[in-house]
C-alpha positions as CSV (number, residue, x, y, z in Angstrom):
1,M,-150.9,26.2,4.8
2,H,-150.9,29.9,4.0
3,Y,-153.8,32.3,3.9
4,F,-153.7,35.8,2.3
5,A,-155.8,38.3,4.3
6,Y,-156.7,41.5,2.5
7,C,-159.9,42.8,4.1
8,T,-161.7,42.3,7.4
9,Y,-159.1,39.8,8.6
10,L,-156.6,42.5,8.7
11,D,-158.1,43.4,12.1
12,D,-156.6,41.1,14.6
13,A,-159.7,40.9,16.7
14,E,-161.8,39.8,13.7
15,L,-159.2,37.4,12.5
16,K,-159.3,35.6,15.9
17,V,-163.1,35.0,15.6
18,Y,-162.7,33.1,12.3
19,L,-159.1,31.8,12.3
20,P,-158.1,31.6,15.9
21,E,-155.0,29.5,15.1
22,A,-153.7,32.0,12.5
23,R,-150.0,32.9,13.0
24,F,-148.6,36.1,11.4
25,V,-146.0,35.4,8.7
26,T,-145.4,38.7,6.9
27,K,-147.1,41.6,5.3
28,A,-147.4,41.0,1.5
29,R,-148.7,42.0,-1.9
30,V,-150.5,40.2,-4.6
31,R,-149.8,41.5,-8.0
32,D,-152.5,42.2,-10.6
33,H,-155.3,42.3,-8.0
34,Q,-157.2,45.1,-6.3
35,V,-159.5,45.3,-3.3
36,R,-163.0,46.3,-4.3
37,F,-166.5,46.2,-2.7
38,H,-169.4,44.6,-4.5
39,A,-172.8,43.1,-3.9
40,A,-172.9,39.4,-4.5
41,A,-174.3,38.6,-8.0
42,E,-177.8,40.1,-8.3
43,R,-178.2,40.7,-4.6
44,R,-178.8,44.2,-3.4
45,D,-178.8,43.9,0.4
46,R,-175.1,44.6,1.1
47,G,-171.6,44.7,-0.3
48,W,-168.6,42.5,0.5
49,C,-164.9,42.6,0.0
50,H,-163.7,41.2,-3.4
51,L,-160.2,40.6,-4.7
52,A,-160.6,41.6,-8.4
53,D,-158.2,40.7,-11.2
54,V,-156.8,44.1,-12.2
55,P,-153.5,44.1,-14.3
56,G,-150.9,46.5,-13.0
57,E,-152.5,46.9,-9.5
58,A,-151.4,45.3,-6.3
59,A,-153.5,44.3,-3.3
60,L,-151.7,44.5,0.1
61,G,-152.4,42.2,2.9
62,I,-151.0,39.7,5.4
63,V,-149.9,36.1,5.0
64,Y,-150.9,33.9,7.9
65,E,-150.1,30.3,8.6
66,V,-153.3,28.4,9.3
67,N,-154.4,24.8,10.0
68,D,-154.3,22.4,7.0
69,G,-157.8,22.0,5.7
70,R,-158.9,25.6,6.2
71,E,-158.9,25.9,2.4
72,E,-161.9,23.6,2.4
73,D,-164.1,26.1,4.3
74,Q,-166.8,27.3,2.0
75,F,-169.0,30.4,2.3
76,D,-172.1,31.4,0.3
77,D,-171.3,33.7,-2.7
78,F,-167.6,33.2,-2.3
79,E,-165.0,31.0,-3.9
80,T,-161.6,29.9,-2.6
81,F,-158.7,30.6,-4.9
82,R,-155.0,30.5,-5.0
83,V,-152.7,33.6,-5.2
84,T,-148.9,34.1,-5.0
85,A,-148.1,36.7,-2.4
86,T,-144.7,38.4,-2.3
87,G,-143.8,39.0,1.3
88,D,-142.1,42.0,2.8
89,D,-139.5,39.4,3.9
90,G,-138.6,38.8,0.2
91,N,-140.2,35.4,0.0
92,E,-143.1,34.2,-2.2
93,Y,-146.0,32.4,-0.6
94,D,-148.6,30.1,-2.2
95,C,-151.8,31.2,-0.5
96,Y,-155.5,30.6,-0.6
97,T,-158.0,33.4,-0.1
98,Y,-161.6,34.2,-0.9
99,R,-163.3,36.4,-3.5
100,L,-166.9,36.7,-4.7
101,L,-168.0,34.1,-7.2
102,R,-170.0,36.6,-9.2
103,P,-169.4,40.2,-8.2
104,G,-172.4,42.4,-8.7
105,V,-172.7,46.2,-8.6
106,P,-170.1,48.1,-6.6
107,M,-171.6,48.4,-3.1
108,R,-170.3,49.2,0.3
109,P,-170.5,46.5,3.1
110,P,-172.4,47.2,6.3
111,N,-170.6,49.5,8.8
112,Y,-169.8,46.7,11.3
113,Y,-167.9,44.9,8.5
114,W,-166.3,48.0,7.0
115,R,-164.8,49.2,10.2
116,H,-162.4,46.3,10.4
117,I,-160.7,47.2,7.1
118,P,-159.3,50.7,7.8
119,L,-158.6,49.7,11.4
120,G,-156.6,46.7,10.3
121,L,-154.8,48.7,7.6
122,R,-153.8,51.3,10.1
123,N,-152.9,49.0,13.0
124,H,-150.6,47.0,10.7
125,E,-149.1,50.3,9.4
126,F,-149.9,49.8,5.7
127,P,-148.8,52.8,3.5
128,A,-151.0,55.9,3.8
129,D,-151.5,56.1,0.0
130,Y,-152.7,52.5,0.0
131,I,-155.2,53.1,2.8
132,E,-156.5,56.2,0.9
133,K,-156.9,54.1,-2.2
134,V,-159.0,51.5,-0.4
135,E,-161.1,54.2,1.3
136,G,-161.6,55.8,-2.1
137,T,-162.8,52.6,-3.6
138,Y,-165.2,52.2,-0.7
139,A,-166.5,55.8,-1.0
140,A,-167.1,55.3,-4.8
141,A,-169.3,52.3,-4.3
142,L,-173.1,52.5,-3.8
143,E,-174.2,52.9,-0.2
144,C,-175.2,49.8,1.6
145,P,-179.0,49.8,1.9
146,D,-178.7,48.3,5.4
147,A,-175.5,50.0,6.5
148,D,-176.4,50.0,10.2
149,R,-177.4,46.3,10.4
150,P,-176.0,44.8,13.6
151,K,-173.1,42.5,13.6
152,P,-174.1,38.9,14.2
153,A,-174.2,38.1,17.9
154,A,-172.2,34.9,17.5
155,A,-169.6,33.8,15.1
156,P,-171.6,33.6,11.9
157,G,-172.0,30.5,9.9
158,K,-171.2,29.9,6.2
159,S,-174.6,31.0,5.0
160,A,-174.8,34.6,3.7
161,A,-178.0,35.1,5.7
162,S,-176.0,34.7,9.0
163,R,-173.2,37.1,8.0
């Protein structure tokens, strides 16, 4: 089974917390989507990554092979959905990924969450103009009201309150 990582899981250390079995396949792009940052529905406590449907745009990320059944993992405020990722290797991959069920206002995630995104983009040598675009989208969103909240001490659960 293939997973498309486009946000915090671009950071190898963060990926290993949540998907320790993940095996790198290829860097890839998903057409007609864009990485954005939003609060979940009416919540106003923090932002999250969201893969928005945006015709003409392309979200860059990584295709990983993960254990069968991972697609059944569910998290508060998120849905699992399917995308076709075109790999840098020229192949197309049917992948699952996550996005917000109901994106609310544009809002930045907490600092501990955000830092994984530019770090992963740089460590995997994504194009500089793409990194700038993601950083610009982040900068344009509302500030997180609890930006300095600590990262959960243990691997968080599926409840939004634990993440």
